[in-house]
C-alpha positions as CSV (number, residue, x, y, z in Angstrom):
1,M,44.8,32.0,20.0
2,A,45.0,30.5,16.5
3,Q,42.8,27.6,15.8
4,S,43.9,24.9,13.4
5,I,41.5,23.6,10.7
6,P,42.0,19.8,10.6
7,K,40.8,19.3,7.0
8,I,43.2,21.9,5.6
9,G,46.9,21.5,5.9
10,A,49.5,24.2,6.4
11,A,50.3,24.2,2.6
12,Q,48.1,25.7,0.0
13,P,45.5,23.0,-1.0
14,V,45.8,21.8,-4.6
15,I,42.8,21.2,-6.8
16,R,43.0,17.9,-8.6
17,Q,41.0,16.1,-11.3
18,L,39.9,12.7,-10.0
19,D,40.5,9.8,-12.3
20,E,37.6,7.9,-13.9
21,T,37.9,5.0,-11.5
22,A,37.5,7.2,-8.4
23,V,34.6,9.1,-10.0
24,N,32.8,5.8,-10.8
25,R,33.3,4.5,-7.2
26,I,31.9,7.7,-5.8
27,A,28.9,7.5,-8.2
28,A,28.4,3.9,-7.2
29,G,27.8,5.1,-3.6
30,E,24.7,6.9,-4.9
31,V,23.4,4.4,-7.4
32,V,24.3,1.1,-5.7
33,E,23.6,1.1,-1.9
34,R,23.2,-2.6,-1.5
35,P,22.8,-5.8,-3.6
36,A,19.1,-5.0,-4.1
37,S,20.1,-1.7,-5.8
38,A,22.2,-3.6,-8.3
39,V,19.4,-6.0,-9.0
40,K,17.0,-3.1,-9.5
41,E,19.3,-1.4,-12.1
42,L,20.0,-4.6,-14.0
43,V,16.4,-5.7,-14.2
44,E,15.2,-2.2,-15.2
45,N,17.8,-2.4,-18.1
46,A,16.3,-5.8,-19.1
47,I,12.8,-4.3,-19.1
48,D,13.9,-1.3,-21.2
49,A,15.4,-3.8,-23.6
50,G,12.0,-5.3,-24.3
51,A,12.5,-8.6,-22.4
52,Q,9.6,-10.9,-21.9
53,R,11.4,-13.4,-19.7
54,I,13.8,-12.3,-16.9
55,T,15.6,-14.6,-14.5
56,V,17.5,-13.3,-11.5
57,E,19.9,-15.5,-9.6
58,Y,21.9,-14.5,-6.4
59,A,24.2,-16.1,-3.9
60,D,24.8,-15.1,-0.3
61,G,22.2,-12.3,-0.4
62,G,23.7,-11.0,-3.6
63,K,27.1,-10.3,-2.0
64,T,29.1,-12.9,-4.0
65,L,26.9,-13.3,-7.1
66,I,24.1,-11.6,-9.0
67,R,23.1,-12.8,-12.4
68,V,20.4,-11.3,-14.5
69,T,19.4,-13.1,-17.8
70,D,16.9,-11.7,-20.2
71,D,15.6,-12.2,-23.8
72,G,15.7,-8.6,-24.8
73,C,17.2,-6.9,-27.8
74,G,20.8,-7.4,-26.7
75,I,23.9,-5.2,-27.2
76,A,26.1,-5.4,-30.3
77,G,29.7,-6.4,-29.5
78,D,31.1,-3.2,-30.8
79,D,28.9,-1.2,-28.4
80,L,29.9,-3.2,-25.2
81,P,32.9,-0.9,-24.3
82,L,30.7,2.2,-24.8
83,A,28.0,0.6,-22.5
84,L,30.5,0.6,-19.7
85,S,31.4,4.3,-20.2
86,R,29.9,6.8,-17.8
87,H,26.8,8.7,-19.0
88,A,26.5,6.5,-22.1
89,T,22.9,5.4,-22.8
90,S,20.6,4.4,-25.7
91,K,17.5,5.6,-24.0
92,I,17.6,9.3,-24.5
93,D,19.6,11.7,-26.7
94,G,20.0,14.4,-24.0
95,S,17.8,17.0,-25.7
96,D,14.8,16.7,-23.3
97,L,15.3,15.4,-19.8
98,L,11.6,15.8,-18.9
99,N,10.3,13.5,-21.6
100,I,11.5,10.2,-20.1
101,H,9.7,7.0,-21.2
102,S,12.2,4.4,-19.9
103,F,13.3,3.2,-16.5
104,G,17.0,4.1,-17.0
105,F,18.4,7.2,-18.7
106,R,21.4,8.4,-16.7
107,G,24.0,5.9,-18.0
108,E,25.5,5.3,-14.5
109,A,24.5,1.8,-13.5
110,L,26.9,-0.4,-15.5
111,P,30.1,1.7,-15.0
112,S,29.2,2.0,-11.3
113,L,28.8,-1.7,-10.9
114,G,32.0,-2.3,-12.8
115,A,33.9,0.1,-10.5
116,V,33.0,-1.8,-7.2
117,G,32.7,-5.4,-8.4
118,R,33.6,-8.0,-11.0
119,L,31.2,-7.4,-13.9
120,T,30.7,-9.5,-17.0
121,I,28.3,-8.7,-19.8
122,T,27.4,-11.4,-22.4
123,S,25.1,-10.3,-25.1
124,R,23.9,-10.9,-28.6
125,A,21.8,-8.5,-30.7
126,A,19.8,-9.5,-33.7
127,G,22.1,-9.8,-36.8
128,H,25.3,-9.9,-34.7
129,D,27.4,-12.5,-33.1
130,G,27.5,-13.1,-29.4
131,A,30.1,-11.1,-27.5
132,E,31.4,-10.7,-23.9
133,I,33.2,-8.1,-21.9
134,S,34.5,-8.1,-18.4
135,V,35.4,-5.2,-16.1
136,T,37.1,-5.6,-12.7
137,G,37.4,-2.7,-10.3
138,G,36.9,-0.2,-13.1
139,R,39.5,-1.9,-15.5
140,A,37.9,-3.4,-18.6
141,D,39.2,-6.3,-20.7
142,P,38.9,-6.5,-24.4
143,V,35.7,-7.7,-26.0
144,R,35.8,-11.4,-26.9
145,P,33.4,-13.8,-28.8
146,A,30.8,-15.7,-26.7
147,A,28.1,-18.3,-27.2
148,L,24.6,-16.9,-26.7
149,S,21.4,-17.4,-28.7
150,A,19.8,-14.1,-27.9
151,G,19.4,-11.5,-25.2
152,T,21.8,-10.5,-22.4
153,T,23.3,-12.1,-19.3
154,V,24.9,-9.7,-16.8
155,T,27.0,-11.4,-14.0
156,L,28.2,-9.4,-11.0
157,R,30.5,-11.1,-8.6
158,D,32.0,-10.0,-5.3
159,L,30.0,-6.7,-5.0
160,F,32.0,-4.0,-3.2
161,Y,35.2,-6.0,-3.2
162,A,36.9,-2.8,-4.5
163,T,35.5,-0.8,-1.6
164,P,35.8,-3.2,1.4
165,A,34.6,-0.6,3.9
166,R,31.2,-0.7,2.2
167,L,30.8,-4.4,2.9
168,K,30.8,-3.7,6.6
169,F,27.6,-1.7,6.2
170,L,25.6,-4.5,4.5
171,R,23.1,-6.5,6.6
172,T,22.9,-10.3,6.9
173,D,22.5,-12.5,3.9
174,R,18.9,-13.1,4.8
175,A,18.0,-9.4,5.1
176,E,19.7,-8.6,1.8
177,A,17.9,-11.5,0.1
178,Q,14.6,-10.2,1.4
179,A,15.4,-6.8,-0.1
180,I,16.2,-8.3,-3.5
181,G,12.8,-10.2,-3.3
182,D,11.0,-6.9,-2.6
183,V,12.6,-5.2,-5.6
184,I,11.7,-8.1,-7.9
185,K,8.1,-8.1,-6.6
186,R,7.6,-4.4,-7.2
187,L,9.0,-4.6,-10.7
188,A,6.8,-7.7,-11.4
189,M,3.7,-5.7,-10.4
190,A,4.8,-2.9,-12.7
191,E,5.2,-5.3,-15.7
192,P,2.4,-7.9,-15.6
193,F,3.1,-9.1,-19.1
194,V,6.7,-10.1,-18.3
195,R,7.7,-13.4,-16.7
196,F,10.0,-13.1,-13.6
197,V,11.9,-15.9,-11.9
198,L,14.0,-15.3,-8.8
199,R,16.4,-18.0,-7.7
200,D,18.8,-18.4,-4.7
201,V,21.9,-20.3,-5.9
202,S,23.9,-20.1,-2.6
203,G,26.1,-23.1,-2.1
204,D,26.2,-26.0,-4.5
205,G,23.6,-27.3,-6.9
206,A,20.9,-25.7,-9.0
207,G,19.7,-23.5,-6.2
208,R,16.2,-22.8,-4.9
209,E,13.4,-20.9,-6.7
210,V,12.3,-18.1,-4.4
211,F,9.7,-16.4,-6.6
212,R,8.0,-16.9,-9.9
213,A,5.4,-14.8,-11.7
214,E,4.2,-16.0,-15.1
215,A,3.3,-13.5,-17.7
216,E,-0.3,-12.5,-17.7
217,Q,-2.6,-12.4,-20.7
218,G,-5.6,-10.2,-21.6
219,E,-6.2,-6.5,-21.1
220,L,-4.2,-4.4,-18.7
221,F,-6.6,-4.3,-15.8
222,S,-7.3,-8.0,-15.6
223,A,-3.6,-8.7,-16.2
224,L,-2.7,-6.4,-13.3
225,S,-5.3,-8.2,-11.1
226,G,-3.8,-11.6,-11.9
227,R,-0.2,-10.3,-11.3
228,L,-1.2,-8.8,-7.9
229,R,-2.7,-12.2,-6.9
230,Q,0.5,-13.9,-7.8
231,V,2.7,-11.4,-5.9
232,L,0.6,-10.3,-2.9
233,G,-1.5,-13.4,-2.5
234,R,-5.1,-14.5,-2.6
235,D,-6.2,-12.6,0.6
236,F,-5.2,-9.2,-0.9
237,S,-6.9,-10.1,-4.2
238,E,-10.2,-11.1,-2.5
239,N,-10.3,-8.0,-0.3
240,A,-9.1,-5.3,-2.7
241,L,-11.3,-2.8,-4.5
242,P,-10.5,-1.8,-8.1
243,I,-9.6,1.8,-8.6
244,D,-9.9,3.6,-11.9
245,A,-10.1,7.4,-12.0
246,E,-8.9,10.3,-14.2
247,R,-8.3,14.0,-13.6
248,E,-6.5,16.7,-15.6
249,G,-4.4,14.4,-17.6
250,L,-3.7,12.0,-14.7
251,H,-4.9,8.4,-14.7
252,L,-5.0,6.4,-11.5
253,T,-5.5,2.6,-11.6
254,G,-4.9,-0.2,-9.2
255,F,-6.4,-1.9,-6.2
256,A,-6.9,-0.7,-2.6
257,A,-7.8,-3.1,0.2
258,L,-10.7,-2.8,2.5
259,P,-10.1,-1.0,5.8
260,T,-10.6,-4.3,7.7
261,Y,-7.7,-5.7,5.7
262,S,-5.2,-3.3,7.3
263,R,-1.6,-4.0,8.3
264,G,0.5,-3.2,11.4
265,S,3.0,-1.4,9.3
266,A,3.3,0.2,5.8
267,V,4.8,-2.9,4.2
268,A,1.9,-3.5,1.8
269,Q,1.9,-0.1,0.1
270,Y,3.1,-0.2,-3.5
271,L,3.1,3.0,-5.5
272,F,4.1,3.5,-9.1
273,V,4.4,6.5,-11.4
274,N,4.4,5.8,-15.1
275,G,5.2,2.2,-14.3
276,R,8.2,3.1,-12.1
277,P,8.2,1.9,-8.4
278,V,8.6,4.9,-6.2
279,K,8.6,5.7,-2.5
280,D,7.3,9.2,-2.5
281,K,6.3,11.1,0.6
282,M,3.5,13.0,-1.0
283,L,1.9,9.8,-2.5
284,I,2.2,7.9,0.8
285,G,0.6,10.9,2.6
286,A,-2.3,10.9,0.1
287,L,-2.9,7.2,0.7
288,R,-2.9,7.8,4.5
289,G,-5.3,10.7,4.1
290,A,-7.7,8.6,2.0
291,Y,-8.0,6.0,4.8
292,F,-7.7,8.6,7.6
293,D,-11.3,8.2,8.8
294,F,-11.3,4.4,8.7
295,L,-8.2,3.3,10.5
296,S,-6.6,4.0,13.8
297,R,-3.1,5.5,13.8
298,D,-1.4,2.2,14.5
299,R,-2.9,0.5,11.4
300,H,-1.9,1.0,7.8
301,P,-3.8,0.5,4.5
302,A,-2.7,-2.0,1.8
303,A,-2.8,-0.8,-1.8
304,A,-1.1,-1.1,-5.2
305,L,-1.7,2.2,-7.1
306,F,-0.5,3.3,-10.5
307,V,-0.4,6.9,-11.5
308,D,0.1,7.4,-15.3
309,C,0.5,10.8,-16.9
310,D,2.4,12.7,-19.6
311,P,6.2,12.3,-18.7
312,T,6.5,16.1,-18.9
313,L,4.2,16.4,-15.8
314,V,6.6,14.6,-13.5
315,D,10.3,14.9,-12.9
316,V,12.0,11.5,-12.3
317,N,15.5,13.0,-12.3
318,V,15.4,14.0,-8.7
319,H,17.8,11.4,-7.3
320,P,20.3,9.0,-8.9
321,A,18.3,6.0,-7.6
322,K,15.1,7.4,-9.2
323,S,12.9,6.3,-6.3
324,E,11.7,9.9,-5.7
325,V,9.6,12.0,-8.1
326,R,8.4,15.5,-8.2
327,F,5.1,16.4,-9.8
328,R,4.4,19.7,-11.5
329,D,1.1,20.0,-9.7
330,P,1.2,17.7,-6.6
331,G,-2.2,19.0,-5.3
332,V,-4.0,17.6,-8.3
333,V,-2.3,14.2,-7.8
334,R,-3.1,14.1,-4.1
335,G,-6.7,15.1,-4.7
336,L,-7.1,12.4,-7.4
337,I,-5.8,9.7,-5.0
338,V,-7.9,10.7,-2.0
339,S,-11.1,11.2,-3.9
340,A,-10.7,8.0,-6.0
341,L,-10.0,5.8,-2.9
342,R,-12.8,7.3,-0.8
343,H,-15.2,6.8,-3.7
344,G,-14.1,3.2,-4.0
345,L,-14.4,2.6,-0.3
346,A,-17.9,4.2,-0.3
347,N,-19.0,1.9,-3.1
348,A,-17.9,-1.1,-1.1
349,G,-20.8,-0.3,1.3
350,H,-21.0,-2.6,4.3
351,R,-18.4,-5.1,2.9
352,A,-15.7,-6.4,5.3
353,S,-12.7,-8.5,4.5
354,T,-12.9,-12.3,4.2
355,T,-9.8,-12.6,6.5
356,V,-12.1,-11.7,9.5
357,A,-14.1,-14.9,8.9
358,D,-10.9,-16.9,8.5
359,A,-9.6,-15.7,11.8
360,T,-13.0,-16.5,13.4
361,L,-13.0,-20.0,12.1
362,G,-9.4,-20.4,13.3
363,A,-10.4,-19.4,16.8
364,M,-13.4,-21.9,16.7
365,R,-11.3,-24.9,15.7
366,P,-12.7,-27.8,17.8
367,E,-10.5,-30.2,19.8
368,P,-9.6,-33.4,17.9
369,L,-11.8,-36.3,19.1
370,G,-10.7,-39.0,16.6
371,A,-11.9,-39.5,13.1
372,A,-14.5,-37.0,11.9
373,R,-18.0,-38.4,11.5
374,V,-19.4,-38.7,8.0
375,Y,-23.0,-37.6,7.6
376,Q,-24.8,-39.3,4.8
377,M,-27.4,-36.7,4.1
378,D,-28.2,-34.4,1.2
379,R,-28.5,-30.6,1.5
380,P,-32.3,-29.7,1.6
381,S,-33.7,-27.9,-1.3
382,A,-34.6,-24.2,-1.1
383,G,-38.3,-24.9,-0.8
384,A,-37.7,-27.4,2.0
385,R,-35.6,-24.9,3.9
386,Q,-38.3,-22.2,3.6
387,A,-40.9,-24.6,4.9
388,A,-38.7,-25.5,7.8
389,Y,-38.1,-21.8,8.5
390,R,-41.8,-21.1,8.8
391,A,-42.4,-24.2,10.9
392,Q,-39.7,-23.2,13.3
393,E,-40.7,-19.6,13.8
394,P,-41.0,-19.1,17.6
395,G,-44.3,-17.9,18.9
396,F,-42.8,-16.2,22.0
397,A,-40.8,-13.1,22.5
398,E,-37.7,-14.7,24.1
399,T,-36.2,-18.0,25.3
400,R,-33.7,-18.5,28.1
401,G,-31.5,-21.6,27.9
402,V,-29.1,-23.1,30.3
403,W,-26.1,-22.4,28.0
404,G,-26.6,-18.6,27.8
405,R,-29.3,-16.0,27.2
406,V,-30.7,-15.9,23.7
407,E,-33.4,-13.7,22.5
408,A,-35.4,-15.2,19.6
409,V,-36.9,-13.1,16.9
410,A,-40.7,-13.2,16.8
411,Q,-41.8,-12.6,13.2
412,A,-45.4,-12.4,12.3
413,P,-46.0,-14.0,8.9
414,S,-46.9,-11.5,6.2
415,A,-47.5,-11.6,2.5
416,D,-44.5,-9.5,1.7
417,Q,-42.0,-11.1,4.1
418,R,-38.8,-11.7,2.4
419,E,-36.4,-14.7,2.8
420,P,-32.8,-14.4,4.0
421,E,-31.6,-14.7,0.4
422,D,-33.0,-11.2,-0.3
423,Y,-30.7,-9.4,2.2
424,P,-26.9,-9.3,2.0
425,L,-26.7,-9.3,5.8
426,G,-29.7,-11.7,6.2
427,T,-32.5,-11.8,8.6
428,A,-32.0,-11.5,12.4
429,R,-32.7,-14.8,14.2
430,G,-31.6,-14.0,17.7
431,Q,-29.5,-12.0,20.1
432,V,-26.7,-13.5,22.2
433,H,-25.4,-12.0,25.5
434,E,-27.4,-8.8,24.7
435,N,-24.6,-7.7,22.4
436,Y,-24.3,-9.9,19.3
437,I,-27.0,-10.3,16.7
438,I,-27.2,-13.6,14.9
439,A,-28.6,-13.3,11.4
440,Q,-29.2,-16.0,8.7
441,T,-28.2,-15.4,5.1
442,A,-28.7,-17.4,2.0
443,T,-25.2,-19.0,2.3
444,G,-24.5,-19.0,6.0
445,M,-24.8,-16.7,9.0
446,V,-23.7,-13.3,10.2
447,I,-22.7,-12.3,13.7
448,V,-23.0,-8.5,14.3
449,D,-21.6,-6.5,17.1
450,Q,-24.6,-4.3,17.7
451,H,-22.7,-1.5,19.6
452,A,-19.9,-1.2,17.1
453,A,-22.3,-1.3,14.1
454,H,-24.6,1.3,15.4
455,E,-21.7,3.5,16.5
456,R,-20.5,3.6,12.9
457,L,-24.0,4.4,11.6
458,V,-24.3,7.3,14.1
459,Y,-20.8,8.5,13.2
460,E,-21.6,8.6,9.5
461,K,-24.7,10.6,10.2
462,L,-22.8,13.2,12.3
463,K,-20.1,13.5,9.6
464,K,-22.8,14.0,6.9
465,Q,-24.4,16.8,9.0
466,M,-21.0,18.4,9.6
467,A,-20.3,18.3,5.8
468,E,-23.6,19.9,5.0
469,N,-23.6,22.6,7.7
470,G,-19.9,23.2,8.2
471,V,-17.9,23.2,11.4
472,P,-19.2,25.8,13.8
473,A,-16.4,28.2,14.8
474,Q,-16.1,30.1,18.1
475,S,-14.6,33.6,17.9
476,L,-12.0,34.4,20.5
477,L,-12.8,37.5,22.5
478,I,-9.1,38.4,22.3
479,P,-7.2,36.8,19.3
480,E,-4.2,34.8,20.4
481,I,-1.0,36.0,18.9
482,V,1.6,33.3,18.1
483,Q,5.2,34.1,17.2
484,L,6.8,31.8,14.6
485,S,9.8,31.6,12.4
486,S,9.4,33.0,8.9
487,G,9.4,29.5,7.4
488,D,6.8,28.2,9.9
489,R,4.6,31.2,9.3
490,A,4.7,30.7,5.5
491,A,3.9,27.0,5.9
492,L,1.0,27.6,8.2
493,L,-0.5,30.4,6.1
494,S,-0.3,28.2,3.0
495,V,-2.9,25.8,4.6
496,A,-5.0,28.5,6.2
497,D,-7.9,27.9,3.9
498,D,-7.9,24.2,4.8
499,L,-7.8,25.0,8.5
500,A,-10.7,27.4,8.1
501,R,-13.0,24.7,6.8
502,F,-12.6,23.0,10.2
503,G,-13.3,26.2,12.1
504,L,-9.7,27.3,12.8
505,T,-9.1,30.8,11.5
506,V,-5.5,31.9,11.2
507,E,-4.4,35.3,9.9
508,P,-1.1,37.1,9.4
509,F,-0.3,39.6,12.2
510,G,2.8,41.5,11.1
511,G,6.4,40.3,11.2
512,D,6.6,36.5,11.7
513,A,3.5,36.4,14.0
514,V,0.0,35.0,13.2
515,A,-3.3,35.7,14.9
516,V,-5.7,32.9,15.8
517,R,-9.2,34.5,15.7
518,E,-11.5,31.4,15.7
519,T,-11.3,27.9,17.0
520,P,-13.6,24.9,16.4
521,A,-16.5,25.2,18.8
522,I,-16.8,21.5,19.3
523,L,-13.3,21.4,20.8
524,G,-14.2,23.7,23.6
525,E,-11.3,25.6,25.2
526,V,-8.0,24.9,23.3
527,N,-4.4,25.9,23.6
528,A,-4.1,27.6,20.2
529,E,-0.3,28.0,20.2
530,A,0.2,24.3,21.1
531,M,-2.2,23.3,18.4
532,L,-0.5,25.4,15.8
533,R,2.9,23.9,16.6
534,D,1.5,20.4,16.4
535,I,0.1,21.3,13.0
536,L,3.5,22.5,11.9
537,D,5.2,19.3,13.1
538,E,2.8,17.3,10.9
539,L,3.4,19.6,7.9
540,K,7.1,19.1,8.2
541,G,6.9,15.3,8.7
542,E,4.0,14.4,6.4
543,G,3.7,17.3,4.0
544,E,0.1,17.9,5.3
545,S,-1.7,18.2,8.5
546,L,-4.9,16.4,9.6
547,L,-4.6,17.4,13.2
548,V,-7.7,19.6,13.4
549,Q,-9.8,17.3,11.4
550,S,-8.7,14.3,13.5
551,R,-9.5,16.1,16.8
552,I,-13.0,17.0,15.5
553,E,-13.7,13.6,14.2
554,A,-12.4,12.0,17.4
555,I,-15.1,14.0,19.3
556,L,-17.7,13.0,16.8
557,S,-16.6,9.4,17.3
558,R,-17.0,9.8,21.1
559,V,-20.4,11.4,20.6
560,A,-21.4,8.5,18.3
561,C,-20.2,6.0,20.9
562,H,-22.3,7.5,23.7
563,G,-25.3,7.9,21.4
564,S,-25.3,4.3,20.0
565,I,-26.9,1.2,21.2
566,R,-25.1,0.0,24.3
567,S,-23.8,-3.5,24.9
568,G,-26.2,-5.3,27.2
569,R,-29.4,-3.9,25.8
570,R,-32.0,-6.4,24.6
571,M,-33.3,-5.6,21.1
572,R,-36.6,-6.6,19.6
573,G,-36.6,-8.5,16.3
574,E,-37.7,-5.5,14.2
575,E,-35.0,-3.4,15.8
576,M,-32.3,-5.9,14.9
577,D,-33.6,-6.2,11.3
578,A,-33.8,-2.4,11.0
579,L,-30.1,-2.2,12.1
580,L,-29.1,-4.7,9.5
581,R,-31.0,-2.9,6.8
582,E,-29.4,0.4,7.8
583,M,-25.9,-1.2,7.7
584,E,-26.6,-2.4,4.2
585,A,-27.5,1.1,3.1
586,T,-24.6,2.9,4.8
587,P,-21.1,3.1,3.3
588,H,-18.2,2.0,5.5
589,S,-20.5,0.2,8.0
590,G,-18.4,-3.0,7.7
591,Q,-15.9,-1.5,10.1
592,C,-16.2,0.5,13.3
593,N,-14.6,4.0,13.8
594,H,-11.2,2.3,14.5
595,G,-11.1,0.0,11.5
596,R,-12.3,-3.1,13.4
597,P,-15.0,-5.3,11.8
598,T,-18.6,-4.7,12.9
599,Y,-19.7,-8.1,11.7
600,V,-18.4,-11.6,10.8
601,E,-19.9,-13.7,8.0
602,L,-19.5,-17.4,8.2
603,K,-20.3,-19.6,5.1
604,L,-22.4,-22.7,5.7
605,S,-19.7,-24.8,4.1
606,D,-17.1,-23.6,6.6
607,I,-19.5,-24.2,9.6
608,E,-20.2,-27.7,8.4
609,R,-16.4,-28.3,8.1
610,L,-16.1,-27.4,11.8
611,F,-18.5,-30.2,12.7
612,G,-17.0,-32.7,10.3
613,R,-19.9,-32.6,7.9
614,T,-17.8,-33.0,4.8
C-alpha cells in the first residue's frame, strides 16, 4: 500500500531562492526571541560604539515601543542603508572569527529588527550632519536629515507586527518588562563605567524610572563592587567575598556570596566571559560544584563572576544570540572557578551572612506598647564595662531561674584572661535550654547552636582525614559487569579517574560493557549498575557527576551528626569557650552541613533598638 508524504506534493518540488525579506524574518526568529532580545542587541551596539550614557525606554513590556539612546560614536548618514543590510558590520573584517573583542560581530540585529517591526535609526557621527532612516517590515525609506547633537537613537515600534503569529507566544507585559530589566542589569554589571537608565513609558506622560546605575569611578575592582551594590543591593555586597585568581592565561574576578546567603533558585547567578553575559552550562556546573559541600540541593549560591582570557581561547560564535560559549580547554576554566571559590570560602573562616541577624531581629520585634521610652544615659566606658564584668562574675556553677534553665559560666580570674573584644565570637556567658550558647562580644552578643556548630567541626575533620588518607575501596569478589551503549560507555570511562579517587573503580570489559571492580567501602553494599546509570544521568544533565562524592560526604555528615555534641547536653564554661575558639579556627564553621547558620550575631545597637533605647 502506497503511503503519501504530506510535505511533498505529487509534482516534483522546485528549489527556490527566498527573497531578502523572508530571509531576515527567519533570521529574526533566532536573534530576536522577545522584546528583551531586541533590547540586548541594541544596548550591546551602544556599548560597542563607546557610549558612556545609555537610556532605554519601553512601553507595554517592549511590545509597542523600545527606544535606546546613547552618546556613542554614531553612524554617518551615508552608512545608514548599509547598516541595515544583512551581515554588514564595522566590528570585524571577517579575517579572524576567533579574535572577537566586541559584543556584536554578526551584522544580523538591525536587519532582523527591521524585518519584524517598525525601526527608525537617528544618528550623528563626529564631523557629519545628523541623519535618519526608517525601515518597516523589511522595506527601507530613503535617508533624510535629522536634528541630533551626537550619538544614536534607535526606536523600534510594534515588534513582531510583520509576524503576528509570534506575538501570540509573548508573555504578559509585566513578564516581558522583567526580562528587559534583567538584561539591562546584566549589561550594567559588565560595564561599571557606563551609566544606565531604564524607563517604562507605557501610557501617557514622561513614564516611570525603573532602574538607574550611575557610572562608577576608580579602579576596576572597586568600580565593580560599587556597581554590584547598585544592581544587586546592599545585602549581596555585605555578604559577598572578593574573588581574584589566575591560571594558564585565564583571569577570574568577581564576588561570591557566603553559603548562608543562598537562594531558593538560581536567579542570583551572573556569569560573564570577556565582559559578555552568558548562560553557560559548564560555568553554572562549576559554580554548583564549588558550593557543593556547603549547600543542600534545594539551595543555590549567589555570585557575579567574570572570566577574562585571550579571545582566541573561547568561541563566542556558537549561537546567534551569543549567550553560549565554548572554551578551548573547559577543564582549566572549571578548575579555576572551583579552586578560587573554595579558597575564598575557606578564607572567610567562621563568617556567616548578616541577613541571618536581620531575620532574627525581625522575628524578635516586640508588640507595640505606645511610644518608646527614652533612656537618658550614656554608654559606659570600656574600663567601666570591664570592671562590671569582673564584679558580676558568678561564683557558682549554674543558676536555675523561673523563666528557663540557664547555665552560667564560672570563670576563675587569671592574669592572662582576655576580654570579649579579643575573640571574634566572644566569650561564653551561659547556656540556654542546653542547646544554645550565649557569648558576649565587643559589639554585641552571639547565639550559637552547639549541635550544628560541633557537627560542622567534626565533619571538617573527617573530610580532612579522607583527603589525607584517601577513600578506602572494597574489592568485589566477582566484578559486576554492566552493559551500556557506546556513548554511555565512553562518557563513563572519560571520568573513570575521578571516580577512582572516591573508591569506585570502573574498567572497560570488551564491547560496550564495563566492569566495576571496587566500590567505596564506606557505602557498604551498593547496586553498582544503578549507581553507574545515576552517574550517567548526571553527566548528561550537568556535564559532570558528583554522585559518588555526595553519597560519601552524606555518610560523613551523618557520622559527624552522631559524633557531635547533642542537643540537651549541659556544657561547662571551658567547653563552651573551647567550642567557640575551634569555630574561629575552622573554615566554613559559620554554616552547618546543609548551609544553615551555626550562630547568630546581634549588634548591641540593634538589641537596644528592640527595647527602645534610642
